[in-house]
C-alpha positions as CSV (number, residue, x, y, z in Angstrom):
1,X,123.5,85.5,81.9
2,X,120.4,87.3,83.2
3,X,119.3,90.5,81.6
4,X,116.9,92.8,83.5
5,X,115.3,96.1,82.8
6,X,114.1,97.8,86.0
7,X,111.4,100.3,85.3
8,X,110.7,102.9,88.0
9,X,107.2,104.2,87.8
10,X,106.7,105.3,91.4
11,X,105.9,109.0,92.1
12,X,108.0,111.1,94.5
13,X,105.0,112.2,96.6
14,X,104.5,109.3,99.0
15,X,106.4,107.0,101.4
16,X,105.1,104.1,99.3
17,X,106.8,105.7,96.2
18,X,110.0,106.3,98.2
19,X,110.0,102.6,99.1
20,X,109.5,101.5,95.5
21,X,112.3,103.8,94.3
22,X,114.6,102.4,96.9
23,X,113.7,98.8,95.9
24,X,114.3,99.6,92.3
25,X,117.8,101.0,92.9
26,X,118.6,98.1,95.2
27,X,117.5,95.7,92.5
28,X,119.7,97.4,90.0
29,X,122.7,97.2,92.4
30,X,122.0,93.5,93.0
31,X,122.1,92.6,89.3
32,X,125.1,94.8,88.9
33,X,127.0,93.2,91.8
34,X,126.3,89.8,90.3
35,X,127.7,90.9,87.0
36,X,124.4,90.5,85.3
37,X,123.2,92.9,82.5
38,X,120.8,95.5,83.9
39,X,119.2,98.7,82.6
40,X,117.3,101.3,84.7
41,X,114.5,103.2,83.1
42,X,112.5,106.0,84.6
43,X,108.9,106.1,83.3
44,X,105.7,107.8,84.2
45,X,105.8,109.8,87.5
46,X,109.1,108.0,88.1
47,X,110.8,110.5,85.8
48,X,110.5,113.0,88.7
49,X,113.0,111.0,90.7
50,X,116.0,112.0,88.5
51,X,116.0,115.6,89.7
52,X,115.2,114.6,93.3
53,X,118.0,111.9,93.5
54,X,120.6,114.1,91.8
55,X,120.5,116.5,94.8
56,X,123.6,115.7,96.8
57,X,121.6,116.3,100.0
58,X,118.9,113.7,99.2
59,X,119.1,110.7,101.5
60,X,119.3,108.3,98.5
61,X,121.8,110.4,96.4
62,X,124.7,108.0,97.0
63,X,122.5,105.0,96.2
64,X,121.5,106.8,92.9
65,X,125.0,107.7,92.0
66,X,126.1,104.0,92.5
67,X,123.7,102.9,89.7
68,X,124.0,106.0,87.4
69,X,126.0,104.1,84.9
70,X,123.2,101.6,84.5
71,X,120.5,104.2,83.6
72,X,119.3,103.5,80.1
73,X,117.1,106.6,80.1
74,X,113.8,108.2,80.9
75,X,110.5,108.3,79.1
76,X,110.5,111.4,76.8
77,X,106.7,111.7,76.8
78,X,106.4,111.4,80.6
79,X,109.3,113.7,81.4
80,X,107.5,116.4,79.3
81,X,104.1,115.6,80.9
82,X,105.5,115.8,84.4
83,X,107.5,119.0,83.7
84,X,110.9,117.5,84.3
85,X,112.4,117.2,80.8
86,X,115.0,119.9,81.5
87,X,116.0,118.3,84.8
88,X,116.4,114.9,83.2
89,X,118.6,116.3,80.4
90,X,120.6,118.5,82.8
91,X,121.5,115.3,84.7
92,X,122.7,113.6,81.6
93,X,119.9,111.1,81.3
94,X,118.8,110.2,77.8
95,X,115.2,110.8,76.8
96,X,113.7,107.6,75.3
97,X,110.8,107.7,72.9
98,X,111.1,104.5,70.7
99,X,107.3,103.7,70.8
100,X,104.9,106.7,70.5
101,X,107.2,108.8,72.7
102,X,107.7,106.2,75.3
103,X,110.5,103.6,76.0
104,X,109.9,100.4,74.0
105,X,109.3,97.6,76.5
106,X,108.7,95.3,73.5
107,X,112.2,96.0,72.2
108,X,113.7,95.2,75.5
109,X,111.9,91.9,75.7
110,X,113.0,91.1,72.2
111,X,116.5,91.8,73.3
112,X,116.1,89.2,76.0
113,X,115.5,91.5,79.0
114,X,113.1,90.6,81.7
115,X,111.1,93.7,82.6
116,X,110.6,94.4,86.3
117,X,108.5,97.3,87.4
118,X,108.5,99.3,90.6
């Protein structure tokens, strides 16, 4: 069985970032649809997507909702840095800070996850 950790780093401010976000969510759905183990992590500027995608009027809200159960969390350090810590927590997403305030990618690799970044 494959194990993938999809890490969304893309910012919310460009069409390129929108495309990377969409590809990340699509990748999570693909693994999920194939009954593979998948974890979605929001990191860096990607932490800003949680508030954006939680808006029911956002074009990708339904796509986001379809993978919400696969969200492992968001970087605690980056959520604070980008000013979205409260939004992340209000949307029920866990803040991860295993390694110096950031999610531990090393831990994921040790657990057999392949890390894919967008």
